VEXVO-175151 format. One record per residue (C-alpha): x, y, z; chain; residue number from 0. Coordinates in Angstrom, 1 decimal. Example, Ala and Ser with C-alpha at 12.3 -4.5 7.8 and 13.67 -1.06 7.14 Angstrom:
BEGIN
ATOM / 12.3 / -4.5 / 7.8 / A / 0
ATOM / 13.7 / -1.1 / 7.1 / A / 1
END
This chain:
BEGIN
ATOM / 78.1 / 72.6 / 118.7 / A / 0
ATOM / 80.3 / 69.7 / 117.5 / A / 1
ATOM / 81.6 / 69.9 / 113.9 / A / 2
ATOM / 83.3 / 67.3 / 111.7 / A / 3
ATOM / 85.1 / 67.3 / 108.4 / A / 4
ATOM / 81.8 / 67.4 / 106.5 / A / 5
ATOM / 81.2 / 70.9 / 107.9 / A / 6
ATOM / 84.6 / 72.0 / 106.5 / A / 7
ATOM / 84.5 / 70.6 / 103.0 / A / 8
ATOM / 82.2 / 73.3 / 101.5 / A / 9
ATOM / 84.6 / 76.0 / 102.8 / A / 10
ATOM / 87.8 / 74.7 / 101.3 / A / 11
ATOM / 89.8 / 76.6 / 98.7 / A / 12
ATOM / 90.7 / 74.9 / 95.4 / A / 13
ATOM / 94.3 / 74.5 / 96.5 / A / 14
ATOM / 93.3 / 72.7 / 99.7 / A / 15
ATOM / 93.3 / 69.0 / 100.4 / A / 16
ATOM / 92.5 / 66.8 / 103.4 / A / 17
ATOM / 94.7 / 63.9 / 104.5 / A / 18
ATOM / 94.7 / 61.7 / 107.5 / A / 19
ATOM / 92.1 / 60.2 / 109.8 / A / 20
ATOM / 89.0 / 62.3 / 109.2 / A / 21
ATOM / 86.1 / 60.0 / 109.8 / A / 22
ATOM / 86.2 / 60.0 / 113.6 / A / 23
ATOM / 87.5 / 63.4 / 114.4 / A / 24
ATOM / 85.2 / 66.1 / 115.8 / A / 25
ATOM / 85.9 / 69.6 / 117.0 / A / 26
ATOM / 83.9 / 72.3 / 118.9 / A / 27
ATOM / 86.5 / 75.0 / 119.7 / A / 28
ATOM / 89.4 / 76.9 / 118.2 / A / 29
ATOM / 92.6 / 77.4 / 120.2 / A / 30
ATOM / 96.4 / 77.8 / 119.9 / A / 31
ATOM / 98.6 / 74.8 / 119.4 / A / 32
ATOM / 99.7 / 74.9 / 123.0 / A / 33
ATOM / 96.3 / 75.4 / 124.5 / A / 34
ATOM / 94.4 / 72.9 / 122.3 / A / 35
ATOM / 92.6 / 69.9 / 123.5 / A / 36
ATOM / 91.6 / 66.9 / 121.4 / A / 37
ATOM / 88.4 / 68.7 / 120.1 / A / 38
ATOM / 90.2 / 71.9 / 119.0 / A / 39
ATOM / 90.7 / 73.1 / 115.4 / A / 40
ATOM / 94.2 / 74.7 / 115.2 / A / 41
ATOM / 96.4 / 76.4 / 112.6 / A / 42
ATOM / 100.2 / 76.1 / 112.3 / A / 43
ATOM / 102.2 / 78.5 / 110.2 / A / 44
ATOM / 105.5 / 76.6 / 110.5 / A / 45
ATOM / 107.0 / 74.2 / 108.0 / A / 46
ATOM / 109.5 / 71.4 / 107.9 / A / 47
ATOM / 110.8 / 70.0 / 111.2 / A / 48
ATOM / 109.3 / 72.8 / 113.2 / A / 49
ATOM / 105.8 / 71.9 / 111.9 / A / 50
ATOM / 106.3 / 68.2 / 112.7 / A / 51
ATOM / 107.5 / 69.1 / 116.2 / A / 52
ATOM / 104.3 / 71.1 / 116.7 / A / 53
ATOM / 102.1 / 68.3 / 115.4 / A / 54
ATOM / 103.8 / 65.9 / 117.8 / A / 55
ATOM / 103.3 / 68.3 / 120.8 / A / 56
ATOM / 99.7 / 69.5 / 120.3 / A / 57
ATOM / 96.7 / 67.6 / 121.6 / A / 58
ATOM / 94.7 / 68.9 / 118.6 / A / 59
ATOM / 93.4 / 66.3 / 116.2 / A / 60
ATOM / 92.6 / 68.6 / 113.3 / A / 61
ATOM / 95.3 / 70.9 / 112.0 / A / 62
ATOM / 95.3 / 73.5 / 109.2 / A / 63
ATOM / 98.8 / 73.7 / 107.8 / A / 64
ATOM / 100.9 / 74.6 / 104.7 / A / 65
ATOM / 101.6 / 72.3 / 101.8 / A / 66
ATOM / 105.4 / 72.5 / 101.8 / A / 67
ATOM / 106.0 / 69.7 / 104.3 / A / 68
ATOM / 105.0 / 66.0 / 103.7 / A / 69
ATOM / 103.0 / 64.7 / 106.7 / A / 70
ATOM / 104.4 / 61.2 / 107.8 / A / 71
ATOM / 102.0 / 58.3 / 107.8 / A / 72
ATOM / 102.3 / 57.9 / 111.6 / A / 73
ATOM / 100.6 / 61.3 / 112.1 / A / 74
ATOM / 98.0 / 60.7 / 109.4 / A / 75
ATOM / 96.8 / 57.7 / 111.4 / A / 76
ATOM / 96.3 / 59.9 / 114.5 / A / 77
ATOM / 95.1 / 63.2 / 113.2 / A / 78
ATOM / 93.5 / 65.0 / 110.3 / A / 79
ATOM / 95.3 / 67.7 / 108.3 / A / 80
ATOM / 93.8 / 70.4 / 106.1 / A / 81
ATOM / 96.7 / 71.2 / 103.8 / A / 82
ATOM / 96.6 / 74.5 / 101.9 / A / 83
ATOM / 98.9 / 76.8 / 100.0 / A / 84
ATOM / 97.4 / 79.6 / 102.1 / A / 85
ATOM / 96.8 / 78.0 / 105.5 / A / 86
ATOM / 96.1 / 81.3 / 107.4 / A / 87
ATOM / 93.5 / 82.3 / 104.8 / A / 88
ATOM / 91.9 / 78.9 / 104.9 / A / 89
ATOM / 91.8 / 78.7 / 108.6 / A / 90
ATOM / 90.3 / 82.2 / 108.8 / A / 91
ATOM / 87.5 / 81.2 / 106.4 / A / 92
ATOM / 86.6 / 78.1 / 108.4 / A / 93
ATOM / 86.6 / 79.9 / 111.7 / A / 94
ATOM / 84.6 / 82.9 / 110.4 / A / 95
ATOM / 81.9 / 80.6 / 109.0 / A / 96
ATOM / 81.6 / 78.1 / 111.8 / A / 97
ATOM / 82.5 / 80.1 / 115.0 / A / 98
ATOM / 81.7 / 83.7 / 114.6 / A / 99
ATOM / 78.6 / 84.5 / 116.6 / A / 100
ATOM / 75.5 / 85.9 / 114.8 / A / 101
ATOM / 74.8 / 89.4 / 116.0 / A / 102
ATOM / 71.1 / 90.3 / 116.3 / A / 103
ATOM / 70.8 / 93.8 / 115.0 / A / 104
ATOM / 69.7 / 96.3 / 117.5 / A / 105
ATOM / 69.7 / 100.1 / 117.9 / A / 106
ATOM / 70.5 / 100.9 / 121.5 / A / 107
ATOM / 68.0 / 103.0 / 123.3 / A / 108
ATOM / 70.7 / 105.6 / 124.2 / A / 109
ATOM / 71.7 / 106.2 / 120.6 / A / 110
ATOM / 70.8 / 109.6 / 119.2 / A / 111
ATOM / 69.8 / 109.5 / 115.5 / A / 112
ATOM / 68.7 / 112.5 / 113.4 / A / 113
ATOM / 65.2 / 112.2 / 112.1 / A / 114
ATOM / 66.4 / 112.6 / 108.6 / A / 115
ATOM / 69.0 / 109.8 / 108.8 / A / 116
ATOM / 68.4 / 106.7 / 106.7 / A / 117
ATOM / 69.4 / 103.4 / 108.3 / A / 118
ATOM / 69.5 / 100.2 / 106.3 / A / 119
ATOM / 68.0 / 96.9 / 107.3 / A / 120
ATOM / 69.9 / 94.8 / 109.9 / A / 121
ATOM / 72.2 / 97.6 / 111.0 / A / 122
ATOM / 73.2 / 97.7 / 114.7 / A / 123
ATOM / 74.0 / 101.0 / 116.5 / A / 124
ATOM / 75.6 / 100.9 / 119.9 / A / 125
ATOM / 75.1 / 102.8 / 123.1 / A / 126
ATOM / 75.6 / 106.6 / 123.2 / A / 127
ATOM / 76.4 / 106.8 / 119.5 / A / 128
ATOM / 75.3 / 110.0 / 117.7 / A / 129
ATOM / 74.2 / 109.8 / 114.0 / A / 130
ATOM / 73.6 / 113.0 / 112.0 / A / 131
ATOM / 71.8 / 113.4 / 108.7 / A / 132
ATOM / 73.5 / 110.4 / 107.2 / A / 133
ATOM / 72.7 / 107.5 / 104.9 / A / 134
ATOM / 73.8 / 104.1 / 106.4 / A / 135
ATOM / 73.5 / 100.8 / 104.5 / A / 136
ATOM / 72.3 / 97.4 / 105.5 / A / 137
ATOM / 74.1 / 94.9 / 107.8 / A / 138
ATOM / 76.4 / 97.5 / 109.4 / A / 139
ATOM / 77.8 / 97.4 / 112.9 / A / 140
ATOM / 78.4 / 100.8 / 114.5 / A / 141
ATOM / 79.7 / 100.3 / 118.1 / A / 142
ATOM / 79.2 / 102.5 / 121.1 / A / 143
ATOM / 80.2 / 106.1 / 121.6 / A / 144
ATOM / 80.7 / 106.9 / 117.9 / A / 145
ATOM / 79.9 / 110.2 / 116.3 / A / 146
ATOM / 78.9 / 110.2 / 112.6 / A / 147
ATOM / 78.3 / 113.7 / 111.4 / A / 148
ATOM / 75.9 / 115.1 / 108.7 / A / 149
ATOM / 76.6 / 114.4 / 105.1 / A / 150
ATOM / 78.2 / 111.0 / 105.6 / A / 151
ATOM / 77.3 / 108.1 / 103.4 / A / 152
ATOM / 78.1 / 104.5 / 104.5 / A / 153
ATOM / 77.6 / 101.4 / 102.4 / A / 154
ATOM / 76.6 / 97.9 / 103.4 / A / 155
ATOM / 78.3 / 95.6 / 105.9 / A / 156
ATOM / 80.5 / 98.3 / 107.3 / A / 157
ATOM / 82.0 / 97.9 / 110.8 / A / 158
ATOM / 82.9 / 100.9 / 112.9 / A / 159
ATOM / 84.7 / 100.5 / 116.2 / A / 160
ATOM / 83.9 / 102.3 / 119.4 / A / 161
ATOM / 84.6 / 106.0 / 120.0 / A / 162
ATOM / 85.3 / 106.7 / 116.3 / A / 163
ATOM / 84.4 / 110.1 / 114.8 / A / 164
ATOM / 83.5 / 110.3 / 111.1 / A / 165
ATOM / 82.7 / 113.5 / 109.4 / A / 166
ATOM / 84.3 / 116.0 / 111.8 / A / 167
ATOM / 85.8 / 119.3 / 110.6 / A / 168
ATOM / 89.2 / 119.1 / 109.0 / A / 169
ATOM / 92.3 / 121.2 / 110.0 / A / 170
ATOM / 93.0 / 123.9 / 107.5 / A / 171
ATOM / 93.6 / 127.6 / 108.3 / A / 172
ATOM / 94.7 / 130.8 / 106.6 / A / 173
ATOM / 96.0 / 134.0 / 108.3 / A / 174
ATOM / 94.3 / 137.3 / 107.7 / A / 175
ATOM / 96.0 / 140.6 / 107.6 / A / 176
ATOM / 96.0 / 140.8 / 111.4 / A / 177
ATOM / 97.5 / 137.3 / 111.7 / A / 178
ATOM / 94.3 / 135.8 / 112.9 / A / 179
ATOM / 93.7 / 132.2 / 111.8 / A / 180
ATOM / 90.6 / 131.7 / 109.7 / A / 181
ATOM / 89.3 / 128.1 / 109.2 / A / 182
ATOM / 88.9 / 127.1 / 105.6 / A / 183
ATOM / 85.3 / 125.9 / 105.0 / A / 184
ATOM / 84.7 / 122.2 / 105.3 / A / 185
ATOM / 81.4 / 121.6 / 103.6 / A / 186
ATOM / 82.0 / 118.3 / 102.0 / A / 187
ATOM / 81.2 / 114.9 / 103.3 / A / 188
ATOM / 82.5 / 111.4 / 103.8 / A / 189
ATOM / 81.7 / 108.4 / 101.6 / A / 190
ATOM / 82.5 / 104.9 / 102.9 / A / 191
ATOM / 81.8 / 102.1 / 100.5 / A / 192
ATOM / 80.8 / 98.5 / 101.2 / A / 193
ATOM / 82.7 / 96.0 / 103.4 / A / 194
ATOM / 84.9 / 98.6 / 105.0 / A / 195
ATOM / 86.1 / 98.0 / 108.6 / A / 196
ATOM / 87.2 / 100.9 / 110.8 / A / 197
ATOM / 88.8 / 100.4 / 114.2 / A / 198
ATOM / 88.2 / 102.3 / 117.5 / A / 199
ATOM / 89.3 / 105.8 / 118.3 / A / 200
ATOM / 89.9 / 106.6 / 114.7 / A / 201
ATOM / 89.0 / 110.0 / 113.1 / A / 202
ATOM / 87.9 / 110.5 / 109.5 / A / 203
ATOM / 87.4 / 114.2 / 108.6 / A / 204
ATOM / 84.9 / 115.3 / 106.0 / A / 205
ATOM / 86.1 / 116.9 / 102.8 / A / 206
ATOM / 86.6 / 120.6 / 102.6 / A / 207
ATOM / 84.7 / 121.1 / 99.3 / A / 208
ATOM / 84.6 / 117.6 / 97.9 / A / 209
ATOM / 84.4 / 114.3 / 99.8 / A / 210
ATOM / 86.7 / 112.1 / 101.8 / A / 211
ATOM / 86.4 / 108.7 / 100.2 / A / 212
ATOM / 87.1 / 105.2 / 101.6 / A / 213
ATOM / 86.6 / 102.6 / 98.9 / A / 214
ATOM / 85.1 / 99.2 / 99.3 / A / 215
ATOM / 87.0 / 96.5 / 101.2 / A / 216
ATOM / 89.4 / 99.0 / 103.0 / A / 217
ATOM / 90.5 / 98.1 / 106.5 / A / 218
ATOM / 91.5 / 100.9 / 108.9 / A / 219
ATOM / 93.0 / 100.0 / 112.2 / A / 220
ATOM / 92.5 / 101.8 / 115.6 / A / 221
ATOM / 94.0 / 105.2 / 116.3 / A / 222
ATOM / 94.2 / 106.3 / 112.6 / A / 223
ATOM / 93.8 / 109.9 / 111.4 / A / 224
ATOM / 92.3 / 110.4 / 108.0 / A / 225
ATOM / 92.3 / 114.1 / 107.0 / A / 226
ATOM / 90.0 / 116.0 / 104.7 / A / 227
ATOM / 89.7 / 114.9 / 101.0 / A / 228
ATOM / 91.8 / 111.7 / 101.4 / A / 229
ATOM / 91.0 / 109.0 / 98.9 / A / 230
ATOM / 91.8 / 105.3 / 99.8 / A / 231
ATOM / 91.5 / 102.7 / 97.1 / A / 232
ATOM / 89.9 / 99.3 / 97.2 / A / 233
ATOM / 91.2 / 96.7 / 99.7 / A / 234
ATOM / 94.0 / 98.7 / 101.1 / A / 235
ATOM / 95.0 / 98.4 / 104.8 / A / 236
ATOM / 95.9 / 101.3 / 107.0 / A / 237
ATOM / 97.5 / 100.3 / 110.3 / A / 238
ATOM / 97.4 / 101.9 / 113.8 / A / 239
ATOM / 98.8 / 105.3 / 114.6 / A / 240
ATOM / 99.0 / 106.3 / 110.9 / A / 241
ATOM / 98.3 / 109.9 / 109.9 / A / 242
ATOM / 97.1 / 110.6 / 106.4 / A / 243
ATOM / 97.5 / 114.3 / 105.4 / A / 244
ATOM / 94.8 / 116.2 / 103.6 / A / 245
ATOM / 94.1 / 115.2 / 100.0 / A / 246
ATOM / 96.5 / 112.3 / 100.1 / A / 247
ATOM / 95.6 / 109.6 / 97.6 / A / 248
ATOM / 96.2 / 105.9 / 98.3 / A / 249
ATOM / 95.8 / 103.3 / 95.6 / A / 250
ATOM / 94.3 / 99.8 / 95.7 / A / 251
ATOM / 95.7 / 96.8 / 97.6 / A / 252
ATOM / 98.2 / 98.9 / 99.4 / A / 253
ATOM / 99.6 / 98.3 / 102.9 / A / 254
ATOM / 100.4 / 101.3 / 105.1 / A / 255
ATOM / 102.3 / 100.0 / 108.2 / A / 256
ATOM / 102.0 / 101.3 / 111.8 / A / 257
ATOM / 102.9 / 104.9 / 112.6 / A / 258
ATOM / 103.3 / 106.1 / 109.0 / A / 259
ATOM / 102.8 / 109.8 / 108.2 / A / 260
ATOM / 101.8 / 110.9 / 104.8 / A / 261
ATOM / 102.3 / 114.5 / 103.7 / A / 262
ATOM / 99.4 / 116.5 / 102.4 / A / 263
ATOM / 98.6 / 115.8 / 98.8 / A / 264
ATOM / 101.0 / 112.8 / 98.1 / A / 265
ATOM / 99.9 / 110.0 / 95.9 / A / 266
ATOM / 100.6 / 106.4 / 96.8 / A / 267
ATOM / 100.1 / 103.9 / 94.0 / A / 268
ATOM / 98.5 / 100.5 / 93.8 / A / 269
ATOM / 100.1 / 97.4 / 95.5 / A / 270
ATOM / 102.5 / 99.6 / 97.5 / A / 271
ATOM / 104.0 / 98.7 / 100.9 / A / 272
ATOM / 105.0 / 101.6 / 103.2 / A / 273
ATOM / 107.2 / 100.4 / 106.1 / A / 274
ATOM / 106.6 / 101.1 / 109.8 / A / 275
ATOM / 107.2 / 104.7 / 110.9 / A / 276
ATOM / 107.9 / 106.0 / 107.4 / A / 277
ATOM / 107.5 / 109.7 / 106.7 / A / 278
ATOM / 106.3 / 110.0 / 103.2 / A / 279
ATOM / 106.9 / 113.3 / 101.4 / A / 280
ATOM / 107.0 / 112.2 / 97.8 / A / 281
ATOM / 104.7 / 110.2 / 95.5 / A / 282
ATOM / 105.2 / 106.5 / 95.4 / A / 283
ATOM / 104.8 / 104.6 / 92.1 / A / 284
ATOM / 102.8 / 101.3 / 91.8 / A / 285
ATOM / 104.2 / 98.1 / 93.3 / A / 286
ATOM / 107.1 / 99.6 / 95.3 / A / 287
ATOM / 108.2 / 99.3 / 98.9 / A / 288
ATOM / 109.3 / 102.5 / 100.7 / A / 289
ATOM / 110.7 / 102.9 / 104.2 / A / 290
ATOM / 112.5 / 105.4 / 106.3 / A / 291
ATOM / 112.5 / 109.1 / 107.2 / A / 292
ATOM / 112.2 / 110.6 / 104.7 / A / 293
ATOM / 110.7 / 107.6 / 103.0 / A / 294
ATOM / 112.6 / 106.2 / 100.0 / A / 295
ATOM / 112.6 / 103.0 / 98.0 / A / 296
ATOM / 113.7 / 100.0 / 100.0 / A / 297
ATOM / 116.7 / 99.3 / 97.7 / A / 298
ATOM / 118.0 / 102.9 / 98.2 / A / 299
ATOM / 117.5 / 102.7 / 101.9 / A / 300
ATOM / 119.5 / 99.5 / 102.2 / A / 301
ATOM / 122.2 / 100.9 / 100.0 / A / 302
ATOM / 122.5 / 104.0 / 102.2 / A / 303
ATOM / 122.7 / 101.8 / 105.4 / A / 304
ATOM / 125.4 / 99.6 / 103.8 / A / 305
ATOM / 127.5 / 102.6 / 102.8 / A / 306
ATOM / 127.2 / 104.0 / 106.3 / A / 307
END
């Protein structure tokens, strides 16, 4: 399907403007700047002379870019520019609306679903997925080979990647008088709120006595381990290879970078950034950036490196 600027106008943020030749330009694909043809919509994150060089080099006629560089008239006569304070966000919204394929909801014939499970309207369940006594909302996409155990509650528009396990038994043991390891009971559940996305090969354990809770808007990458009774606040991001210890608490709008390890029971505040590979053994206040092993405030880390 061929689109033009009129398809884009309703999708623009308030800080976005359109300049250049926009009456004759049409597009039907999305590509990188280097791979683009004259009917491609592209995004450029560069500014200044680097942006102008990319504009000169690309064949694309319609470009989403930042607002820190003035576009010369010669380019405005050749191409159309969607200029935004947040070009990546603006580009994402356009592409998601115009190019993301519509998935027809289907429950695959090989899926195994408990008779007491409640599945919302328009939810898709992939091949070989096993669903226990759960409540799953509307418009969800649960991919193939997943296992969702009993006592799991999932909200609306949740996406779960392939081979992910939700609601499995946590890891907590005590030794008896003979030294034998006895599993602490895990009789809680998992609560996943609306608009959560969970990657493939991720494990989210059920709570021991209470619930493991993933708040609305949270995005969890592939290969993440979420232990029993973890709480993750709204709109936080948990990136690949991260391990969240039991009963850890993560606030809202927080970024946990790849390969982070959180000790059991630590509390991470709102609007926090935890750097790649950090080992977090202490609570982190709101709004701070911590890095290193053991993790510490970024300013302290840089001071230690400077002092050798």
